[in-house]
C-alpha positions in Angstrom: 0.0 0.0 0.0 1.4 3.4 -1.0 2.3 5.8 1.8 0.1 8.9 2.2 1.6 12.3 1.4 1.8 15.1 3.9 -1.6 16.7 4.3 -3.4 13.8 2.6 -6.4 12.5 4.5 -7.5 9.6 2.3 -7.2 8.4 -1.3 -9.3 6.1 -3.5 -9.0 4.6 -7.0 -11.7 5.1 -9.5 -12.0 2.7 -12.5 -13.5 4.5 -15.5 -14.7 2.0 -18.2 -13.8 2.7 -21.8 -17.5 2.7 -22.9 -18.2 5.6 -20.5 -15.3 7.6 -22.0 -16.7 6.8 -25.5 -20.1 8.0 -24.6 -18.8 11.2 -23.1 -16.7 11.9 -26.2 -19.7 11.2 -28.4 -21.9 13.7 -26.4 -19.2 16.4 -26.5 -18.8 15.9 -30.2 -22.5 16.1 -30.9 -22.8 19.2 -28.7 -19.9 20.9 -30.4 -21.4 20.2 -33.8 -24.6 22.1 -32.8 -23.2 24.8 -30.6 -20.3 25.7 -32.8 -21.8 25.8 -36.4 -18.8 27.8 -37.8 -16.5 24.9 -36.8 -18.5 22.0 -38.1 -15.8 21.0 -40.6 -13.3 20.7 -37.7 -15.8 18.8 -35.6 -16.5 16.4 -38.5 -12.7 15.8 -38.9 -12.4 15.1 -35.1 -15.4 12.8 -35.2 -13.9 10.9 -38.1 -10.5 10.7 -36.3 -12.2 9.4 -33.1 -14.2 6.8 -35.1 -11.0 5.5 -36.7 -9.2 5.4 -33.4 -12.1 3.5 -31.8 -12.1 1.0 -34.7 -8.4 0.4 -34.4 -8.7 -0.1 -30.7 -11.6 -2.4 -31.1 -9.6 -4.5 -33.6 -6.6 -4.5 -31.2 -8.7 -5.5 -28.2 -10.4 -8.2 -30.2 -7.0 -9.6 -31.3 -5.8 -9.7 -27.7 -9.0 -11.4 -26.5 -8.8 -14.0 -29.3 -5.1 -14.7 -28.5 -5.9 -15.2 -24.8 -8.8 -17.5 -25.7 -6.5 -19.5 -27.9 -3.9 -19.7 -25.1 -6.6 -21.0 -22.7 -7.7 -23.6 -25.2 -4.1 -24.8 -25.5 -3.7 -25.0 -21.8 -7.0 -27.0 -21.6 -5.7 -29.4 -24.2 -2.4 -29.7 -22.3 -4.2 -30.7 -19.1 -6.3 -33.3 -21.0 -3.0 -34.9 -22.0 -1.6 -34.6 -18.5 -4.7 -36.5 -17.1 -3.6 -39.5 -19.1 -0.5 -39.8 -17.0 -2.7 -41.0 -14.2 -3.3 -44.3 -16.1 -2.0 -47.4 -14.3 0.3 -48.2 -17.2 2.6 -45.3 -16.3 3.0 -46.8 -12.8 3.7 -50.2 -14.2 6.3 -49.0 -16.7 7.9 -46.8 -14.0 8.3 -49.8 -11.7 9.8 -51.9 -14.5 12.3 -49.2 -15.4 13.3 -48.7 -11.7 13.8 -52.4 -11.1 14.9 -53.9 -14.4 16.5 -51.0 -16.2 18.3 -49.1 -13.4 21.3 -48.7 -15.7 20.2 -48.8 -19.3 23.8 -49.1 -20.6 24.3 -52.4 -18.7 21.4 -54.2 -20.4 21.5 -55.0 -24.1 18.8 -53.9 -26.5 17.9 -57.5 -27.3 17.6 -58.5 -23.7 15.4 -55.5 -22.9 13.3 -56.2 -26.0 12.8 -59.9 -24.9 11.9 -58.9 -21.3 9.1 -56.7 -22.6 7.9 -58.9 -25.4 7.7 -62.0 -23.1 5.2 -60.1 -20.8 2.1 -59.2 -22.8 0.8 -57.0 -20.0 4.0 -55.1 -19.7 4.3 -54.8 -23.5 0.8 -53.3 -23.6 1.7 -50.8 -20.9 4.9 -49.8 -22.6 3.0 -49.3 -25.9 0.4 -47.1 -24.2 3.0 -45.0 -22.4 5.2 -44.4 -25.4 2.1 -43.7 -27.5 0.8 -41.1 -25.2 4.2 -39.3 -25.0 4.5 -39.6 -28.8 1.1 -37.9 -29.2 2.1 -35.2 -26.7 5.1 -34.4 -28.9 3.0 -34.2 -32.0 0.5 -32.0 -30.3 3.3 -29.6 -29.3 4.6 -29.5 -32.8 1.2 -28.8 -34.2 0.7 -26.0 -31.6 -2.3 -27.8 -30.3 -1.1 -27.6 -26.7 0.8 -25.3 -24.4 4.4 -26.6 -24.5 5.4 -24.8 -21.3 2.6 -26.5 -19.3 3.7 -29.9 -20.6 7.4 -29.2 -20.1 6.9 -28.3 -16.5 4.8 -31.4 -15.8 6.3 -34.2 -17.9 9.9 -33.3 -18.7 11.4 -35.9 -16.4 8.7 -38.5 -17.1 9.3 -38.2 -20.9 13.1 -38.4 -20.4 13.0 -41.3 -18.0 10.7 -43.4 -20.1 12.5 -42.7 -23.4 16.0 -43.4 -22.0 14.8 -46.4 -20.0 13.1 -47.9 -23.0 15.5 -46.7 -25.7 16.9 -50.2 -26.3 13.4 -51.5 -26.8 12.5 -48.7 -29.2 15.7 -49.4 -31.2 14.8 -53.1 -31.5 11.2 -52.3 -32.5 12.7 -50.1 -35.3 14.9 -52.9 -36.4 12.3 -55.7 -36.2 9.6 -53.6 -38.0 12.1 -52.1 -40.5 10.8 -48.6 -39.6 13.4 -46.1 -38.2 10.6 -43.6 -37.4 9.0 -45.6 -34.6 8.6 -43.1 -31.7 10.7 -40.6 -33.6 8.5 -37.7 -32.4 9.1 -38.6 -28.8 12.9 -38.8 -29.4 12.7 -35.3 -31.0 10.9 -34.0 -28.0 13.3 -35.4 -25.5 16.4 -34.3 -27.4 14.9 -30.8 -27.7 14.0 -30.4 -24.1 17.3 -32.0 -22.9 19.2 -29.4 -24.9 17.2 -26.6 -23.2 15.0 -25.7 -26.2 11.3 -25.8 -26.8 10.3 -28.2 -29.6 7.7 -25.9 -31.1 9.9 -22.9 -31.8 13.4 -23.5 -30.5 13.1 -20.9 -27.8 14.6 -21.6 -24.3 12.4 -23.9 -22.1 11.0 -22.3 -18.9 13.2 -22.3 -15.8 
């Protein structure tokens, strides 16, 4: 709260809405037109200038409102994706990585691939987890979501799952002869790990 000046008893803030100012200006302009007939050309010019200014402001305000609405929609979409992280498959895969893949470099790609393939329930969970993270990456690139929201929430989750399952992913690419399997997730993790946003290359939030 600002300190009172010497001799000041009280202060208060008055919020004047723009529509009220517009009405006052309109009334003054109309009154000037009738009370000062010799200056009607000047009044017309001022009225035109005011009208143009109001139109420009209206367009500017509308643009800001639209941008804010778009940002809110992106945030909403982001939290819809984040809600999927509550699925039990994420817990199952996390437990598997913590117990079986503590040090990814010490387990071969083929052994990791066999471990997952030999457990249909685990394989299904891994497919769902990687699929959701892959979709999140695509949504970011298509500017369908708020990347900052997702980064703050799933950066570590995405990195842990990708690195922990990298050997499996590489084997899937080899077995299915498709080097693009989960390539969008890889792009996301590489970008975030380098400190850059995937959507525009700008620095990630602190």
